[in-house]
Structure formats: structure tokens, C-alpha cells
N, C-alpha and C positions, 0 to 999 in steps of 0.2 A: 504494499499499500504506499503509494508515493505521497509526499508533502503536497505536491500539486493537486492530486486527486482529492485529498482532504480539503484543501483550500477551495477547490471548485465546489465541493459538496457544501461547504459552510456558506459560501457566497451565493449558491443556488437556493439554499433555504431561506436566506434573508431576502433575496430578490423575488422568488417565485412562491415561497410558501410551502409547497409540496415538492418532494423530490423522491424519485425512485432511485435509491443508491446502486441498484444493480446496473443502471445505465452509466454509472461513473466508475464501474470497474471495482467497486468496493465488495460486491458479493454477487452470487449468482442472481440473475433477474428472477423476481418473484411475482406471481399473479396477485399476492395480497397487497392491497394498497389501503391507505386511509381514504375515506370518502368525506363528503361534505359535512356530514353531521358530526361536528366536534363542538360540544357545548362545554367550554372552559370555565365559564361563569354561570353557575346555577342561579335560578331566579331566588330573590330573597336572600336571606342569610344562608351562606354556603354550607356551614357546618350543620344547619338544620334541614338541608335539602341535598344531601350527599349524592343521592340517585339522580339529581338534576344536572350533575357534572357527568359527561360521558364522552366517549370516542367511538367512532364507528369504523369498522374494517370490512372490506368486501374482497371476495375471491373473484378476480376479474379474469381468471384463467379457465381453461377447459377441462381441468382435472380436480378431483377432490384433494384438498390440502389438509394434512394432519398437523394441527397446531399444538399438540402435546408438549408442554414444557417450554413453548415459545415465551418470550418476555417482552412486555410492554413497559417502557420506562419514561419517567418524566425528567425535567432538568435537575431536580433535587436527588435523583437516582432512586426515588421510590419505584418499586418494581412490581408488576403484577405478572403471575406465571399462569399461562393457559392450563386448564386441568387435563389430566391424562385422558386420552380417548377423544378429545375435542377436534372435530373435523369441520371444515368449511367447504360445502359443495359449490360447484361452478355457479357464479352469479349471487350466491348468498352472502348475506351481511351478518355481522355480529356487533352488537353494542356492549361496550364495557363500561359499566357504570362505577362511580367511586364508592358508593354506599354498599351495604349488605342487601341481599334478597335471594330469591330462589333462581338458581342458574337454569336456563333453558337452551335450546338450539340457537336462539337469537339474542339472548341477553345473558351477560356474565357479570358478576359483581366482585369488584376489588376488595370490598369490605373494609376500606380504609376508615379509621375513627376520625379522620379529619379530611378537609378538602385535599385532592391530589393535584389539581391543576391551578397554577397561578393565574389570577384574574386579569393581569395585564398583558403578560407576554411569556411565552415559553415554548416547549416542543414536546412532541411525543415521538418515540422511537421504538420500533419493532425489531427484535432479534430472534434468530432461530435458537433452539435449545442448545446448540453448540456454540452460540455467541456470534454468529454471522449477522451483520447489520443488514437488515432487509429493506426497510423504508422508514421515512420520517416525515413529520410535518410540524411546522412552526406556526405561531400565531401571535397576533397583537390585538389588543383591545380596540384600537382604531381601524383595524383591518376592514375595508369594505368589501373585499373580494374573498373573504374566508369561507363564505357558504355555510355558516353557522345556522342551524335551524333544529327544531324539535322532530324526532322520528315519529312516524305514524304510530297509533296506539296499538 
């Protein structure tokens, strides 16, 4: 991994917001990408609405991907590990919520006792279980093109 590739990755995050690091030679290309529904600032008091914070991932490939042991990390190095046996079929999405709740095929819960995402700016990064950097997304409170919205019920 060259310093130039790392520099390009960091620059791309700040300019474009979403980067597929596979395209920068940092890991094998992955069909798993962050999608528009990244709610980093829950409505109301964040600590009282932890499940109002969430990030959404989608399998944009043609094959089922086993996410067992994959890691989702924030800027403060808080890490969520995908449960054993969790798979994402082609076209499927999964919402990872900061609070606790019942996990399903479409909703997983970090079960953090406090907010996971900074309300002003930060990033989310996805790693395979063996530590390969898959993809990442950065955000800022003032971003008008972040595509933040609430997922359908």
C-alpha cells in the first residue's frame, strides 16, 4: 500500500464523500457499499434515541456475501462486528442501528450505550474479518449532497 494510494483515498473522501477503496488498490473490489441512508444525527436527544442513528449497507453485486465477522468502525475506533452467519443477498440492504433491539435480516443493532456517530463530521469504514479495508463514507453536518434520509418502515 503506497503513501500515494492512501493520500488519494483520504483526498477522495473529503472531496466526494463516498469512496470504494477497491478502486484505489487498497483491497479487492467489493460489491458491499454504503448507501444514502446514513443518519449520523438522531432526532432529538441522541442518547435517548440511539436507534435513530444508523448506517445502511447494500450488496450491489450479483452474489451473496457472507459478512460474518466483518467490522464497521467510526472515527473514534468504536467497532461493530457483524454476527456469525450474517449474509447479504444481491440487492439487499442492512441497516446497522446504534442502539439495542432485535436483529433481523434487514436490521442489526450495535447495542452501544451511547451515540456512535459524531453529529458534526466523521466517517464510517467497513473491513472484512481479516482486516481488509472494503469501503468507507465520510459526512459533514453541512453536507447538502449526503443523501441522509430515514429508511422505509
